[in-house]
C-alpha positions as CSV (number, residue, x, y, z in Angstrom):
1,X,105.7,54.9,109.0
2,X,107.7,58.1,109.8
3,X,105.6,61.2,109.9
4,X,106.3,64.1,107.5
5,X,108.3,67.0,108.8
6,X,106.5,70.0,110.2
7,X,107.1,73.7,110.8
8,X,104.3,74.0,113.4
9,X,101.7,71.3,114.3
10,X,102.4,67.6,114.3
11,X,102.1,66.0,110.8
12,X,101.1,62.5,112.0
13,X,97.7,61.2,111.0
14,X,95.6,58.3,112.2
15,X,95.7,55.0,110.4
16,X,92.8,54.3,108.1
17,X,91.2,51.6,110.3
18,X,91.2,53.9,113.4
19,X,89.9,56.8,111.3
20,X,87.0,54.8,109.8
21,X,86.1,53.4,113.3
22,X,85.9,56.9,114.7
23,X,83.8,58.1,111.8
24,X,81.4,55.2,112.2
25,X,81.1,55.6,115.9
26,X,80.0,59.3,115.7
27,X,77.7,58.6,112.7
28,X,75.9,56.0,114.8
29,X,75.4,58.5,117.7
30,X,72.0,59.7,116.9
31,X,72.0,62.4,119.5
32,X,75.3,64.0,118.2
33,X,74.0,63.8,114.6
34,X,70.7,65.6,115.4
35,X,72.2,68.1,117.8
36,X,74.9,69.3,115.3
37,X,72.5,69.1,112.4
38,X,70.3,71.7,114.2
39,X,73.3,74.0,115.0
40,X,73.9,77.0,112.8
41,X,77.1,77.1,110.9
42,X,79.8,74.5,110.2
43,X,80.6,72.0,113.0
44,X,83.3,69.4,112.8
45,X,84.6,66.8,115.2
46,X,88.3,66.4,115.0
47,X,90.5,63.5,116.3
48,X,93.7,64.0,118.1
49,X,95.5,64.4,114.8
50,X,93.2,67.2,113.8
51,X,91.4,65.1,111.2
52,X,87.7,65.3,110.6
53,X,85.8,62.3,111.9
54,X,82.3,63.9,111.8
55,X,80.7,66.9,110.1
56,X,77.3,68.4,110.1
57,X,75.4,69.0,106.9
58,X,76.7,72.5,106.5
59,X,79.9,70.9,105.1
60,X,77.9,70.2,101.9
61,X,78.1,73.9,101.1
62,X,81.9,73.7,100.6
63,X,83.2,73.5,97.0
64,X,83.5,69.9,95.7
65,X,81.8,68.3,98.7
66,X,78.8,66.2,97.8
67,X,78.8,64.0,100.9
68,X,80.0,64.2,104.5
69,X,82.3,61.2,103.6
70,X,84.2,63.5,101.2
71,X,85.8,65.3,104.2
72,X,86.4,62.4,106.6
73,X,90.2,62.2,107.3
74,X,90.9,65.7,106.0
75,X,92.0,68.6,108.3
76,X,89.9,71.8,108.3
77,X,92.2,73.8,106.1
78,X,92.2,70.9,103.5
79,X,88.4,70.8,103.6
80,X,88.1,74.6,103.2
81,X,90.8,74.6,100.4
82,X,93.2,76.9,102.2
83,X,95.9,78.1,99.9
84,X,98.6,76.9,102.4
85,X,97.1,73.5,103.1
86,X,99.4,71.8,100.6
87,X,102.5,74.0,101.3
88,X,104.2,71.1,103.2
89,X,104.0,67.4,102.7
90,X,102.3,67.1,106.2
91,X,99.3,69.1,105.0
92,X,97.2,71.5,107.0
93,X,98.8,72.9,110.1
94,X,102.4,72.0,109.2
95,X,103.6,75.0,107.2
96,X,105.2,78.2,108.5
97,X,102.1,80.1,107.5
98,X,100.1,77.9,109.9
99,X,101.9,79.5,112.9
100,X,99.7,82.5,112.5
101,X,96.5,80.7,111.7
102,X,93.8,81.2,114.3
103,X,92.1,77.9,113.4
104,X,95.3,75.8,113.9
105,X,96.1,77.5,117.2
106,X,92.6,77.1,118.5
107,X,92.5,73.4,117.6
108,X,95.9,72.7,119.3
109,X,94.7,74.5,122.4
110,X,91.6,72.4,122.6
111,X,93.5,69.2,122.2
112,X,95.6,70.2,125.1
113,X,92.4,70.5,127.2
114,X,91.3,74.1,127.0
115,X,88.5,75.8,125.0
116,X,89.7,78.5,122.6
117,X,87.9,81.1,120.4
118,X,89.8,83.0,117.8
119,X,89.5,85.0,114.5
120,X,90.9,83.3,111.5
121,X,91.7,84.7,108.1
122,X,92.0,82.3,105.2
123,X,93.1,82.8,101.6
124,X,91.6,80.0,99.4
125,X,93.0,78.3,96.4
126,X,90.4,79.9,94.1
127,X,91.5,83.4,95.3
128,X,88.6,84.0,97.7
129,X,89.3,85.3,101.2
130,X,87.4,84.3,104.4
131,X,87.1,86.1,107.7
132,X,86.0,83.5,110.3
133,X,85.5,83.1,114.0
134,X,86.5,79.7,115.0
135,X,85.8,77.9,118.3
136,X,87.4,74.6,119.5
137,X,86.2,72.8,122.6
138,X,87.9,69.6,124.0
139,X,86.0,66.5,124.9
140,X,86.7,62.8,125.6
141,X,84.7,60.1,124.1
142,X,85.1,56.3,124.2
143,X,88.6,56.7,125.6
144,X,89.8,59.2,122.9
145,X,90.5,62.9,122.8
146,X,88.6,65.0,120.4
147,X,87.9,68.6,119.5
148,X,84.5,70.1,118.7
149,X,85.4,72.7,116.1
150,X,82.9,75.3,114.8
151,X,83.2,77.9,112.1
152,X,81.3,81.2,111.8
153,X,81.6,83.5,108.8
154,X,82.2,87.1,110.2
155,X,83.1,88.7,106.9
156,X,80.1,91.1,107.0
157,X,81.0,92.1,110.5
158,X,84.6,92.7,109.6
159,X,83.6,94.7,106.5
160,X,81.2,96.8,108.6
161,X,84.0,97.7,111.0
162,X,86.3,98.6,108.2
163,X,83.7,100.9,106.6
164,X,82.9,102.4,110.0
165,X,86.6,103.2,110.5
166,X,86.9,104.7,107.0
167,X,83.7,106.8,107.0
168,X,83.6,107.7,110.7
169,X,87.3,108.4,111.1
170,X,89.3,108.9,107.9
171,X,86.6,110.5,105.8
172,X,85.2,112.5,108.7
173,X,88.7,113.8,109.6
174,X,89.2,115.0,106.0
175,X,85.7,116.5,105.7
176,X,86.3,118.2,109.1
177,X,89.6,119.7,107.8
178,X,87.7,121.1,104.7
179,X,85.0,122.5,106.9
180,X,87.6,124.2,109.1
181,X,89.2,125.9,106.1
182,X,85.8,126.9,104.7
183,X,84.9,128.6,108.0
184,X,88.2,130.5,107.9
185,X,87.5,131.6,104.3
186,X,84.0,132.7,105.0
187,X,85.2,135.7,106.8
188,X,88.7,135.8,105.3
189,X,90.5,137.9,102.8
190,X,91.6,137.2,99.2
191,X,95.0,136.5,100.6
192,X,93.6,133.8,102.8
193,X,92.0,132.2,99.8
194,X,95.3,132.2,97.9
195,X,96.9,130.5,101.0
196,X,94.4,127.8,101.5
197,X,93.1,126.9,98.0
198,X,95.8,124.3,97.4
199,X,95.0,122.6,100.8
200,X,91.3,122.5,100.0
201,X,92.0,121.1,96.6
202,X,94.2,118.3,98.1
203,X,91.7,117.5,100.8
204,X,88.8,117.3,98.4
205,X,90.8,114.9,96.2
206,X,91.7,112.8,99.2
207,X,88.0,112.6,100.2
208,X,86.8,111.5,96.7
209,X,89.7,109.1,96.4
210,X,88.9,107.3,99.6
211,X,85.3,106.9,98.6
212,X,86.3,105.6,95.2
213,X,88.7,103.1,96.7
214,X,85.8,101.5,98.6
215,X,83.6,101.5,95.5
216,X,86.3,99.8,93.5
217,X,87.0,97.2,96.2
218,X,83.3,96.4,96.6
219,X,82.9,95.9,92.9
220,X,86.0,93.7,92.7
221,X,84.9,91.4,95.4
222,X,81.5,91.0,93.8
223,X,83.1,90.2,90.4
224,X,81.4,93.3,88.9
225,X,84.5,95.5,88.2
226,X,84.7,96.7,84.6
227,X,88.1,97.5,83.1
228,X,89.0,100.6,81.1
229,X,92.0,99.5,79.1
230,X,94.4,102.1,77.7
231,X,98.1,102.3,76.7
232,X,100.2,104.5,79.1
233,X,103.7,105.0,80.3
234,X,105.1,103.5,83.5
235,X,107.4,106.4,84.2
236,X,104.7,109.0,83.8
237,X,102.6,107.1,86.3
238,X,105.4,106.9,88.8
239,X,105.9,110.7,88.6
240,X,102.2,111.2,89.1
241,X,102.4,109.2,92.3
242,X,105.5,111.1,93.4
243,X,103.5,114.3,93.1
244,X,100.5,112.9,94.8
245,X,102.3,111.4,97.8
246,X,105.3,113.7,98.4
247,X,103.0,116.1,100.3
248,X,100.7,113.5,101.8
249,X,100.4,113.3,105.6
250,X,102.0,109.9,105.6
251,X,105.1,111.4,104.0
252,X,105.7,113.9,106.7
253,X,109.4,113.8,107.6
254,X,110.1,111.1,105.1
255,X,111.7,111.4,101.6
256,X,110.0,110.0,98.5
257,X,112.2,109.5,95.4
258,X,112.1,107.9,92.0
259,X,115.0,105.5,91.3
260,X,117.6,106.9,88.9
261,X,117.4,103.8,86.7
262,X,113.6,103.9,86.4
263,X,112.5,103.0,82.9
264,X,109.7,104.3,80.7
265,X,107.8,101.3,79.6
266,X,104.7,101.5,77.4
267,X,102.0,99.0,78.4
268,X,98.2,98.3,78.2
269,X,96.2,98.0,81.4
270,X,93.6,99.9,83.5
271,X,95.4,103.0,84.6
272,X,93.1,103.8,87.5
273,X,93.5,100.3,89.0
274,X,97.3,100.2,88.4
275,X,97.6,103.6,90.0
276,X,95.7,102.5,93.0
277,X,97.8,99.4,93.5
278,X,101.1,101.1,93.2
279,X,99.8,104.0,95.2
280,X,98.9,101.6,98.0
281,X,102.5,100.3,97.9
282,X,103.8,103.8,98.2
283,X,101.5,104.7,101.1
284,X,102.3,101.5,103.0
285,X,106.1,102.0,102.5
286,X,105.8,105.6,103.8
287,X,103.9,104.3,106.8
288,X,106.5,101.6,107.5
289,X,109.5,104.0,107.2
290,X,110.9,106.3,109.9
291,X,111.4,110.1,109.8
292,X,114.5,110.9,107.7
293,X,114.3,107.6,105.7
294,X,113.8,107.4,102.0
295,X,111.1,105.5,100.1
296,X,112.1,104.7,96.5
297,X,109.7,104.0,93.6
298,X,111.1,102.1,90.5
299,X,109.6,100.9,87.3
300,X,111.4,98.7,84.6
301,X,110.8,96.3,81.8
302,X,111.1,92.6,82.7
303,X,110.8,90.3,79.6
304,X,107.2,90.7,78.4
305,X,106.1,92.6,81.6
306,X,106.4,95.9,83.3
307,X,107.4,95.9,87.0
308,X,106.7,98.5,89.6
309,X,108.5,98.3,92.9
310,X,108.5,100.4,96.1
311,X,111.3,100.0,98.6
312,X,111.7,101.1,102.2
313,X,114.7,100.5,104.4
314,X,113.1,98.5,107.2
315,X,112.4,94.8,107.5
316,X,108.9,93.4,108.1
317,X,108.6,91.1,111.1
318,X,108.2,87.5,110.0
319,X,104.8,87.2,111.6
320,X,103.6,90.1,109.4
321,X,105.1,88.6,106.3
322,X,103.1,85.4,106.8
323,X,99.8,87.3,106.8
324,X,100.4,90.4,104.7
325,X,97.9,89.7,101.9
326,X,95.1,88.4,104.1
327,X,91.9,90.3,104.1
328,X,91.4,92.2,107.4
329,X,95.0,91.7,108.5
330,X,96.6,94.9,109.6
331,X,99.5,96.2,111.7
332,X,97.6,99.4,112.2
333,X,94.8,98.3,114.5
334,X,91.2,97.3,114.3
335,X,89.2,98.3,111.3
336,X,92.1,98.2,108.9
337,X,93.7,95.7,106.6
338,X,92.3,96.1,103.1
339,X,95.3,97.8,101.4
340,X,97.6,94.8,100.6
341,X,94.6,92.5,100.1
342,X,93.1,94.8,97.5
343,X,96.5,95.1,95.8
344,X,96.5,91.3,95.3
345,X,92.8,91.1,94.4
346,X,93.0,93.8,91.7
347,X,96.3,92.7,90.2
348,X,95.9,89.0,90.1
349,X,92.2,88.6,89.5
350,X,91.6,91.5,87.1
351,X,94.9,92.8,85.6
352,X,96.6,89.5,85.0
353,X,99.5,90.7,87.2
354,X,101.6,89.2,90.0
355,X,102.2,90.8,93.4
356,X,105.0,89.9,95.8
357,X,107.6,91.2,98.2
358,X,111.0,90.6,99.6
359,X,112.1,91.7,103.1
360,X,115.3,91.3,105.1
361,X,117.3,93.3,107.7
362,X,120.1,93.9,105.2
363,X,118.0,94.9,102.2
364,X,114.9,96.4,103.7
365,X,111.4,95.7,102.2
366,X,110.4,95.9,98.6
367,X,106.9,95.3,97.3
368,X,106.6,94.7,93.5
369,X,103.9,94.1,91.0
370,X,104.3,92.9,87.4
371,X,101.8,93.4,84.6
372,X,101.9,92.2,81.0
373,X,102.9,94.8,78.5
374,X,100.1,93.7,76.2
375,X,96.8,92.9,78.0
376,X,95.8,89.3,77.1
377,X,93.5,89.2,74.1
378,X,89.9,88.2,74.8
379,X,90.7,88.3,78.5
380,X,87.8,89.5,80.6
381,X,87.8,90.4,84.2
382,X,87.4,87.0,86.0
383,X,85.4,86.7,89.2
384,X,87.5,86.7,92.3
């Protein structure tokens, strides 16, 4: 039977007889069973087609898995319910998104004969996000080539790094700026106060805003975020953001404008969360643009929804496009990567919205988010 097409790893799978023979062989190896049962974390043995032929009991913690037999024949992304596992007929490892997957790359490296350890970010079908460290080690057994694949959850470590970056760098820098101005004013004149009061006001708001952003994200990920629904105007919000970001440090040398055809649309939602989502879009667009370029904010009515969009003139590299909404992914270095992830989390799990983007060399990059004009009746804030 001809294998399904693939955009990355081979799609071919073992025939059922070979698969069951492998599974039975490892199940009967008492040493392997006891060794992996004692190991912390999830351990899988994969055949040459990246299919699971053995799993330790940690696999029973996965959603929908009641027996180790439930995952035999699946690939890791299929067992973990990766959102991209069914993107192509060939399954896990065969989509364009898999080209940037740490797990897929580590497994392929191991099947070529070398051990590999990588970080892996997965978005799951239920909306959850995983930060994992994966390890794949090659070994030969009974004439076959296999990979010993392990998974370690490092979400807490990644979050700690993000918070350290935010509080020890971003917030400390802002607080340091305020302290410097306070020292100048302590021995200054009334004229000095008039000169610096707006800067102090802006820095204090930046400080509080950064802390609130982390508070909101933590509540959202825990499923504890409460909504404050009000009716407000899309164009008013856009001009609020224009005022907030036009003098922001990320806008230095760039132009920020509201599209001439922006529309005033009345809708019901949580204004604080919508402002944070669209504000993240504006900030990201400014960071992605070059000095002298213009970032444009637009809002308009689309059927029963209101759409906010932010455009910058540059194209995102394809490798970035494939990972843009993953938690902990960032083009800005270690300890970053919650901005676009939080946009999707807040919009799609709490505000009944939809986030997306387009990007090309000719048209540049546009992020958009759509929210219903009328918040769904009886709709609570679902757990992420």
